[in-house]
N, C-alpha and C positions, 0 to 999 in steps of 0.2 A: 279198581282204583280210579279215582277221578283224575282224568288226564290233566286237568288244570293245575293239579298239585305237583306235577312233574317239573323238574328244571327244564328250561328251554332246550338244552342240548339233547334231552331225552324225549322231547315231545315233537311229533311231526304235525305241522300245521296243514290242514287239508288244503290242497292246491285250489286256488280260485279258478273258475271256469276260464277257458282260453278266450281272451277278448277277441272281438272282431278285428281282423286285419284291415288296414286302410291303405288305399293306393290313390294317389292323385294323378289324374290325366290332364295334362296342361292343354289349354286351348290351342287348337291347331296341331296337337301332338297325339301320342298314343302310349300305351303301356301294356305289358303282358303279365299274366298270372297263370299259375298252374292250379287247376282244380282237380280234386279227387271225387270219386263217386260219392254222392251224398252231400257235398258242399253246396252252399248257396251263395250266389253272386248278386249284389244289388248295385245298380248304377244310378246315381243321383245327380241331377243338375241343380246345384244350389242357387244359381243366378237366373235361370230361365232362358228360353229361346236357343239353347245350345243343342245342336243335333248330336246324338250319341250312336255310335256304330259298334256292334259286337261281332267279332269274327272268331271262329273256332276251327281247329284242324279237323274236328269231327262235329259238325253242326248237330248231328243227331244225339250227341252226348248231352246237349243242353235242352232241358224241358222248357217249354214256353218261349223258345226263341222264335219270335214271329215279328214280322214287319216288312216294309218294302226292301227290296234288294239294295245294297249299299256299295257296290263296286268291289274291287279286289283289295287284298292286302298289299299287293304291289303298288296300287294307287296310293294307299295310305302311307306306305314307307317313302314313296317318291316325293310326297309333299314336304318331307324333311323337317317337320315340326319337332318340338322338344320331345325327346324320348324315342324318336324313330330310329336313330342309329343304335341305341341301346337295345331296342326290341329286335332289330335285325341281327345284332351280335348274339343275343340270347337264343333266338330261333336257330341260328347256325350251330350254337353250342349243343342244342337239343336235337340236331339233325332234322329240323322241321323245314319244309319248303313253303314259300309264300303262296304258290299256286294251290296248295292243299287247303288253304283257308277260305271259307265262304262265310258271309255274314249278312246282317240286316241292320237297319236303323231302328233301334229299340226305343229311342226318343226322337220324334220327328223334327223338332226345332221350332214348333209353334206353341209350346207348352209354358205354363207358369213356373216361377221359381219353386224348387223343391220337388218337381216331378221326378219319378223314379221308375225303373224297370227291374224286376226281380227274376232271376233265372236259377234253376236248380240243375246240378250236374247228375245225369244218370250214369255217366261213366267218366273215367279220367280224360282230361282234355287240356290242351294249351289254348288260352283265350286271350285275344288282343282286343282292347277297348280303345276306341279312337274318338276324339273330339274334333271333327273336321272344321276347317275354316281357313280362309286365305288372309292375305295382308289387309289390314284396315287402313284406309286413307286417313290422314290426320283430321280432315273435316267431315269424316263419316263416323258412324257409330256401330257398324256391323262387326263388333269385336267377337273373336272366338274366346269363349270362357272355359274355365276348368270344370271337369267332372270329378265327382267323388265316388270312389268304388269301395265297398265294404265286402268282406268275405267272411261268412260264418262257416267254420269248419265242422264237419260231422263228428260225432262222438268218436274218440279214439284216434283221430287224425293228428291232433296237436298242431302246433304252429311250426311251419317249415322255416328253415334258415333262409335269410335273404339270398338271392342268387349271387354267385361270385362276381366280383367287379371285373375280372379278367381270368384267363387260364391260370390254374393254380400250380404253384411250385411246392406248396405244403398245405395240407388240410388237417388240422389238429384239434381234437376236442379235449378240453380240460374239465373233467367231471367236477361236480360240486365238492367244495372243501378239499381240493387237491391242487397240485401244481405240475407243470411240465416245462422242460428245458428244450431248446432247439437252437440251431445255428442259422444265421442268415449272412448273405454276402453284401458287400457294399452296393448301394443302389437299390436293393430289393425293398419291397413294401411289406409292412406288417399290419394286418387288420385284426384288431381285437374286438370281438363281437360279444355283446351281452345278449345271450340267447333268449331268456325269458323276461328280462327287464329287472331293474332294481337290484343288480348284482355287482359288487365291487370286484375289481381285478388288479392285483398288485403286479408291477412290471419291473424287471431288472434287465440290464444290458451291460455287457463287458466287452472291452476292446479285445477281440480274439487274438490278434497278433501279440499284444502284451501278455495275454495269458500263456501263449505258447513260449514266451520268453521268461515265464515265471513271475510275472507282475500282474497285480489286479488293479484295473482302473474301470470302475463302473459309474453309472449315472449318479450325479451328485446334486441333490435338490437345492442345497444352499447356494452352490455355484450357479446353478441354473436361474434361480430367482434373482440373484444379484445381477447377472449379465442381461437377463431378459427384462428386468424391471417389472415383474408381474408375479403373482402367486403361482402361476403355472403358464407355460407357453401355449399358444394356440396357432391355428393356420394364419399365414401372413408373413410379414417381415420378421417378427420376433417369434420364431417358431421352434427353436432348437433346445434340446436337453444336452447338458454338458457333463463331463467328468471333472474330477478335482484338478486336472491339469488345465482346465478351461478349453478343452478340445470337445467339439460337438460330436455326439455319437448318433443321435437320431433327431429328426425334425418331424413336426406334426404337419400332415398334409390335409387331413379332414378330421372333423370332430362334430358328431351329430348330437352331442350331449351338452358340452360347454360347462360342466361342473366336475372338478377333480380335486385331488389333494396332493400336496408335496410337503406337508408339515409332519404328519404322524408316521410312525413306523408301521410296517406291516404287522398284523396282529401276531402276538407271541405267546408262549406258554405262561410267562409272568402275568400278562394281562388277564388271562382267564383264571389263573390261580388267585390273583388279587380280587377277582370278582366272585370267587367261590366255586370255580369249576376246574379243579385240577385234572390234568390228563386230556383236556379238550384239544381237538385238532386245531392247528394254527398255521398261518401262511409262512412264518419264519422257519419253523421246523420242516414244512413241506419244501421250501426253497433249499434248505440245507441238504435234504435228501436227493433232490434232482440235480443239484449243482456239484455234488461230491465227485461224480465221474469226470468233471472238467477240472478237478484240482482246486476248486474255489473253497476257501476256508469257511467254516460255519460261523454264523452270528446268532447271538441270543435274540436279537431283534433286527430285522432287515430294514434299512432306510430305502424304501421303494418309492416308485411313482405309483400312486394309488388312483388308477383310473376309475371313474364313475363314483368315487367316494365323495359324499356330500358333507363337507365340513366348512366351518366359518369361524372367525374370531369375533365374539360378541362384544358389547360395550363394556363388559366387565373384564375383558382380556382373557376370557375363557375360550378354549377350543371346543366348539360345539359340533354336533353331527345329527343327521336325520337321514331318512330314506333317500336313496339315490334318485336323481332325475331321470336316469336312463330307462328306456322302454324296450320291449322286445325288438331285437334287430338293430338297436343303436350300436355305434362303433366309433373307434378311433383308428385312423389310418396313419401309420408312421413310415418314414423312409430311413433306412439304415445309411449312415454316412461313412461307415467303414465296416469291415467284417466284424460280426458280433456273435457272442454267445448270449442268448436271451433266456429268460424264464418268466412265465406268466402263471398266475394263480387264479383260482376261483376262491374268493375269501370264505373262510370257514365260520365267520362270526354269525351266530344265531341267537345271541343273548341280548341284542339291542337292535335298533332300526337300521344298522349299517347296510344290511342286505335285505331289507324288508322282512326281517325275521326268519327268512328261509333261504339258505344258500342254494344256488342253482348253477348250471353249467356256464362256462365261458368257451368261446370257439375262436381259434386263431387260424388265419389264412395268410399265406405269404405269396406275393406275386413277383414276377420277374422284373428286373431293373429296366428292361426295355419298355415297360408299360409307361403310359403318361396319364396321370390323374389330375383333374382340376383340384384347386385348393378351395376349401370352403368350410364354413361354420354353419350349423343348422339354424335356420330361421323358422319360427313357428308363429302364425298369426295369433293363435290362442292355444289353450291346453289340449284341445282335441285335434288340432291340425297336424298333418303330416309334415315332417321336416323338409325344408328345401335348402339345399346348399347354396352358399354365397355365389352369386352369379356376376358376370361381367356385363356391363352395359354395352350397347353397340358402339359407343365412343371409346371404350376401353383400349382397343388395339392402338389407337392414335395416342392416347395419353400414356400408355405403357412404354412408348418410345421416349418419353420425356421424364419418367420417374419410376422408381421401384417402391416408393413410399405410399402404399395403399393400406387402408383399414376397412374393416367391415362396417357398413352403415346401412341398417334396415334391409339386410339381405343382399346388398351389392358391395363390390369393391370400389371405393372412391379414394382419390389421391388426397393426402394431407398437405403435401407441398411438392415442389418440382426441383429436380437436380439442376444445379447451376443457377438457380434463382432464389428460392426460399420465400417464406411468408412475407417478409418486409418488401421485397421487390415486387411480389405479386400484388400486395396491398396497394403500393404506390401506382402500379400500372392501372389498377381499377380506378383510383381516385383522380389520376391525371390523364390517362389515355384510354385504355380498354383492357378488359380481361375476359377470358372464356372459361366456363366451368361446366362440369357434368352434373346435372341434377336429375338424372333418370330415376333414382330411387323414389322420387315422389310418386305416391299412389294416385292412379287416375281411375275414375268410375264414370261410365256412361249412364246417365239417368234419363230414361225415355218413357214415352207412353202418355196417354191422355191426362193422367193424374200426376205427371212428373213435377209440375210447378206446385201443385198442392202438397205433395210429399215434402219438397224442400221448404215450402213456406211453413210447414209444421215442425221442421227439424233444425233449421238453421236460424241464427239470430238476425240476419238481414231480411229485408222485404223483397222477396223474389218477384213480386208483381211489378216492381219498378226497374227491374233489370231488362235492358234492351237486348235484342239480338245483336251480337258483336261486342257486347260489353262483358267485363269481368268485375266481380266484387269479392272483397275479402270478408270472411265471416268466421264466426265461432259455431261449434256444435256442443251442446251441453246435455248433461244428465238432468233428471228431474230436480235434483237438489241444487242445481246451478253450477256444479263442477264441470270443468271442460273435458270433453272427449278429444277434441282436435280443433285446430284452426285450418281453414281451407280457402282456396279461391274457387269461385263458381263461374264457369263460362256458359253463356246462353248461345246455343248454336241455332235454335229455331224456337218458335212459340212453345213447342212441347219437348224440346230436347236440350239437355244440360250436360255439362262435364264438370265433375267435382275433382279438384286436385288437392291432395292433402298429404299428411305424413303417415297416418296410421292405416294399415290394412284393415283393421277392425272397423273403421268408419263405414266402409262399404257394406259389411255384414250388418252393422247396426241400422243403416238406412233401409236395407232389404227387410230386416225384421220389422221395422216400423211400417213399411208398406204392406206387409202381410197382416200385421196386427190391426191396421186400420182398414183393410180391405180395399186398398187403392190399386188401380190399374196402372202400375208403374214398375219399371224394371231398373235394377241397379247392377250393372255388369262391369267387371274389371277390364280395363284396357291398358294396364301398366306395362304389359309385355308387348303391346302393339304401338305404344307411343313412348319413345325415348326423347329426352330433351336436354338441350344445352342452353346456358344463359350467356349472353354477351352484354357486359355491363361496363359503364364508364362514359366519360364525356364524348368519346369518338365512336361510340357504339352505333349511333344512327348513321353516321358517315360510312362506317365499314359495311353495315348491312345494306345500305342503299346500293352498293356496288354489286351485290349478289342476290338480292331478293326481288322477285318480280311479283307484282299484284295486278290483277285484271281491272278493267274500268269500273266494276261495281264494288271494288274493295279499296280501302284507303291505301295510298302509297306510304312508304316508310316515313316520309316527311310529314304526312298527314295523320299518322296513327297517334291517337291521344293516349294519355295515361289510363291504365286499366281498360284498354280496348284491345281487340285482336283482329287480325286479318287472315283470310284464307289466301295462301300465296304459293309461289313456285320458286324453285332454286334456279336462278340463271336465266329464266325465260319461260314462255307459256308451255313448253313441252318438258320442263324440268321436273324433278321429283316434287310431289305435293308436300306442302308445309302448312302449319299454322304458326303465326308469329304474334306474340302478345307483348304489350308494353308493360311488363311486370318484372319484378326482381326482388332481391333479398340483400341489397347492398347499400341503399340510400343514394344510388347514383342513377342517372339516366340509363335505362337498360331495357333489354328485351329477352324473351325466352323463345326459342325455336323448337317446335315440336314436329317430329317426323317418325315415320315407320323405321324400325331398326335396320331394314335392308338399305335404307338411304343414308344412314348416319355417317358413313365414311365420306361420301360425296359432300354432304352438308359441312362436316368439319373441315375438310380440305379446302372447300371454297371460301369459307369464312376465315380460315387461317391464312390463306393466300392473300386475302384482302386486308387482314388485320395485322399480320406480323410486320410488314413494312411500316406500319403506323405506330409500332411500339406495343401492340397487344401482346399479353402474356397469358399463359394458362394459370388458373387460380385453383388452389387447394382448399381443403376444409379449414386449415389453420388461419389463413388470411381471411376467409369468408367469415369466420367467427368474429374477428376484429371489426370487420366492416359492418356486420349486422348489429353488434353491440353499440357501436358509435351511432348507428341510425335508429337505435331504440326498437329493433325488431325482435320479437320474442321467439323462443325456441322451446319446443315441447320437452318436458322432463327437466327443464332448467327453470324457465320463467313461468311455466304453468303446468298444471297436472289436474287430475280429477278432483282435487281438493281446492282448486283455485277457480274462481269465477272470472269472466272476462274483465270486470272492473278491476279486480285485484291483479290481473295480468297486464293491465295498462292498455287494453283494447276495448274499453267500454264504448268507444265510438262505433264498434261493430254490432252493438245491440240496438236494433231499430225499435221505434215506438209504433209497432204495428198492431192492428186491432185483433187479428186472428191469434188464437192460442198456439203456442209452440212449446216444445219440450223444454222445461226449465223456466218458462216465463214468470210464473208466480214467485219462484225462488229468487230469480234475478231481480225482480221488483223489490222484494223484501231486502235482499242483500245490498242493493243500490241505496235504498232508503236508510239503512243502518250499516254503513261500511265498517269493517273491522281492520282491514289491511289495505295497503296502497303500494303500487309499484312506483319507485322513485329512482332518480339518477344519483350517483355518488361520484364526487371527485376526490381522489384518495391522496393523502399526504405521502410523499416519498415514493420509493420504488420497491418496497417489499411486496412479494407476490401475494395476491389475493385471489380467491377462487370461489366457485360455486359451493354453497353450503356453509361458508364462513359466517359465524354469528355476529349480530350487531348489538351493541350495548349502549345503554345510558346508565352510567354507574355500574352497579352489579346486575341490573335487570337486563335480560335479553329482550329486545324489542323488535327484532327482525332478522333477516338472513339475506346474504348475498346470493342472487340467482345466477348472474353472469358477470364476468369481469375480464378486462383486457388492458394491455398497454396501448394507448392510442398514439400512433405516430403523428397524426396531424395536430392533435391537441397537446402532444408532448407531456402526457400525464397518464396516470392509471385512472381508469374509470370503471364504473360498475352499474348494473341494474340490481335493485334490491327490493324486497318486499318487507314493509314495515307496518307496525301498529300505527293507526292513523293519529294517535295521540302525539307521536313524535316525528311525524312525516312532513313537517313544514319545511319549505324551501329556505335555505340559508342556515338551517340548524346544523350544529355539529353532532357527530356520532362517532362511536369507536368500533372498530372491527377487531374481534377477538381472535388471537392466534394461539398456538400451543393448546392449552386447555381453556382458552377464552379469557383467562384472568392474568396469566403470567406475562402476556405481551398484548399490547393494544396498538392499533394503527388508527390515526385520526382520519376523518373524512368529513366532507361537507355535502349536505343534500342539495342537489342542483336540478334544474329542469332537464328533462330528456324529451326527444333525442339530444344527445350531446353534440352531434354534428348536424348542421343544416336543419335546425328545428322547424323552419318554415317549409321545408321540403321543396326548395326552389330548384334543386338539381334534378330530382326525379320528374318534376313538372316541366323541365326546360323544353 
């Protein structure tokens, strides 16, 4: 019989080959993997010039392990880079001793981007991969960059589970299309792991004390969505799942997927019967079976928390679904807020994409309440990248003393506002005195080599030949069709050395790809983790920094530093921590950014705070920053521009230079400039009704544009916005209507006005 004629429930789909495992080794850090005989390890340096060291507990177990001796594992761990503490913990868990490891430099550190070393395991071995490197001075460019490790498992080995996060209190496998129940105590951590990827897992939790008293109080999705103000909670301030009493039962600590469901029931017998598959295994019946011993009454369909389930509500108001985002080893980490009875399923659905058409196992681990885990959401640069949990900048310990209101922003925790102040007070501090903010999530790339200028000349819209050493320029980077990749500031550190500061991690990868495509002798290496930065903005910023920043005789003093210039400096005097200070910012005020190595961040913040607080300086969060930058007409990626927007449509046409050399997107930009279709304009809005990103703009019944950013301006005492409009209707002084509700049932009047709305001549930033 042709297998394609069988119903999905009766058809086994041939398992796809086990994909290569990927491990990231952070610059200056290390990672550990377990190899079995026959496995192959490949170490790749995607950025170039990064030394790679491989150490094994049995060096003879690795074929082709050759190269100069590279020190001891004790030296690697003592460096204390990212991953070193975790490697030490895992080695101890395996009973391995650091002195048993010997290794070599498999990549010497003088190689181009993409260099790799491949090793085969003759026997089982624990292997540590290190990316050695020390702290990079802010005016240097010897950054330690990441290595990418891939592991190809030999036939029959399969993909191992990720190592436990800590010693285990419970280790429980949930076989495909089944469910399991278990108890946890208050404070314990529950890790739900998608073993093979693309597998949903429904989760239930009940107050154990209430069950003992004969009452059932379990997780309630409707209550949770209402209290958290989101489709589902995530790590951070709004992280809890509640029961119907509005009592929190669990909170989310980590999430490496970021896509779940709280709307649909766990699959039930009725669902499969309605689809033509009577008798199909289902999560609701599986839950009834495993919860019966706890005295929990059966349900025809369980309202569960559906982890890894990929659902959405589309424009027709239909609840849609597709294959999960989860990959092998992805997980959610929860913390029990009271004693609980829990149940977890491996969803049985094999008749649609919910589980990638083939149910697989789920694994549950429980950890002791005494453990401490960082909070984080997975950040991936692209579809192939390994997840990196949200991290704290080096300034975070200081800011966390002032607020608990942090949100994830491009892989970092940043404050939205500060306790006892709030966005309005923070805003006025910046406009009238001074404010300090953490901008460490900005991506930094060191662009070096004989062809560095040529690479940038061919990829950015500004003319790099005119950029002096010590100067900064704002620029755009575009695709061939003219749509923007990113905006950036470029620092020139020497005739052949540049630093690109931008928003997207992808920008560095794109620049590197272009250097390879064109055969240029240029390196693009990430220094984001080597340079953290704060901004001090406001009329008193120069006065404050003059008290704490020292510059040598060959560098401009704070009073001499011009707009879009930078100085190599020290904190407090000639022997203080090294800094770079640039006269740049994102507020429309006189302001500076201070760049330092993370190890010096505490001293830098403390010194600036001591000088600024008596002068009225306040900390500034993202909410106030958004108001400041909209008033100043400064654009924001994902709001005011995207890959479908060219620099002219984004209001930054001034950043496109008339240079002779060809650069990516040049022809398309010339065409689009000559025949513009859309234009960024300013709006002054009638009344105080809330207006936001994405609101449509109308002339009569025709939509002619969209609001890109909007805010209530305290200094102008009006609602203002940036908007992209069809050029036919983009004349200053014209009236326009903003559509609310369905765009037709409610309209808000607005006038097209020049922007920037505040200080259009930029007298304050030039002061």
